[in-house]
Structures are given as structure tokens and as C-alpha cells.
N, C-alpha and C positions, 0 to 999 in steps of 0.2 A: 504494500499499500504505499503511495506516494507521502512524502512529509506532510504536505498541505492538507491532504485528506485527513491524515492522524491529527493535525491540530485541528480541524473542523470537529471531528469526533470527538477528541477531548473537551473541546468547548462545550459540545451538546450534552455529553456525559455528566459534565459539571454544572450543567444548567445555566451556563452563561455566554454572552455574546463572543464571539472571535476576538472583537476589539477588545473585551474587557479580559480575556485569557493574555492577550498580548501585554496590556498593561502591567498585569500581575506577573508576566514574566520578565518585564523590564525593570520593575521596582516589587522585590518580593518582600521586603522591609517595609512597605506601604501595606501590603496584604498581611503580612505578620502583626501589624499592630490595630489593623482592622479587625482580626479576627480574635484578637486578644480583648476585645471591647467587651464590657459588661453586657450579659444577656438583657439586663434591663436599661441598655442605653437607649436614650431618646430617637435616636435615627435608626431606623431597620432597614435593610436592604430587601427589597423584593422584587419579583418578576412574575411576567405572566407570559403564556403561550397561547397565541390565539391564530387559529387558521395557518399555521406553520410559521409564525412568526414570535420573535421573543421580544418583549418590552422591558427594560430595566428601570425601576423607579426606587424612590427612597420614602418609607413612611415615617412619618413624625409622630411619636405616641403623644407627646404633650399638646399638639393642636389637632391630632387625627386627619392630617392633610397628606396627600400623596403628591410627589413632585416626579415628573417623568423625567428619565435620564437620557431615554434613547429613542431612535425614531422620529416620526413626523412632529410628536407632541412634546419632544426634548423642552426642557426648560419650564415646562407649564407646570402649575401647582393647582390642584383640586382640593376642595374642601372636604371631601369623604373619600373612601376607598371606593364606592359604588360610583360616584361621579367621575372618578379618574377611569374606571372601567368601561363604563359608558362611551365615555370619549373614545378610548382605544378601540371598541368594538365599532363605532360609527366610523371611526378612522379608516379601519382596515377593512370593515364590510358594509359601506354605506347603503348597500341595497338590503340590509336585513331589515326586516318589517319593524320588528321592536328591539331597541339596544339595551333594554333593561337587563341588568346584570348585578348579583350579589358581589360587590367587592371582597368582601371577608372570604369568598371561596376563589374569586377570579385571581387574586393576587397571592402568590406563594413567597413565603419566607426563604430567601435566598441561602441563608446558613444552615436552616433545618429540612427544608424541602416540605414543611408543612403549609397549610393554607393560612392567611392573615387571621383568620378566626381563631387558630390556636393562640394567638396573644390577646386577641379582644374579647373571646367569648361568642357566644351564639347570641342573636337577636331574636 
């Protein structure tokens, strides 16, 4: 298997974008300090896979906001996990009849692989 294909496979298995994997490989100390952050940290890395695309974001526990870090919506902050999820669905699949999406299930905590609901509880 060519090196680039192995690289893409590694990123997919880790559940991160190829760009994020490259950043982590270029600066492993930054990753080590981020991984050693307290599980109760205010900022939590999250991601979502929708229609074959992965979107990276940060969930802020103190405000319950989600800031998109990758894709067309990068840099946009939403007031809830669900409003961020709906925006992603509308952007990737504008033809979908209803974009209503449960953000607590849509977003996955990058570090644990569990839905955001694992941090927030059920509603």
C-alpha cells in the first residue's frame, strides 16, 4: 500500500482529518499537552461524520457553544450543539427535507469516541 494511502487510512482510523494528522505529526508536543488536559477542561474537541465528510469542532462546556474548525463553516460559532449540527447538515446536504438533528448524538468527543451526550447527559 502506498505511503499516502496508509496516511489517509491512519487518519480515518483515528477519526481525524488528514490535515489534523499532519499537524500532530509536525508538532507532537502540542498533541501531548492537549491530550494531558483535564477531562473536565472547558474546551472539548468534537467531530462529526456526515455523508462521508468529517467536520472538526470545539465544544465549550462553559457556554454550551460549538465552534466549527474545518470545512465550509470553519470559524462559525453556534449557540448549541444541535444548531451547529443542523448547519452542517444544511451545508452538506441542502436537499434534505428536514435538517433537524440532535447535536448530542451528532457530535462525537474526539478523545473518547463517545457521543457528546456522554458529557451532557440526555434530554
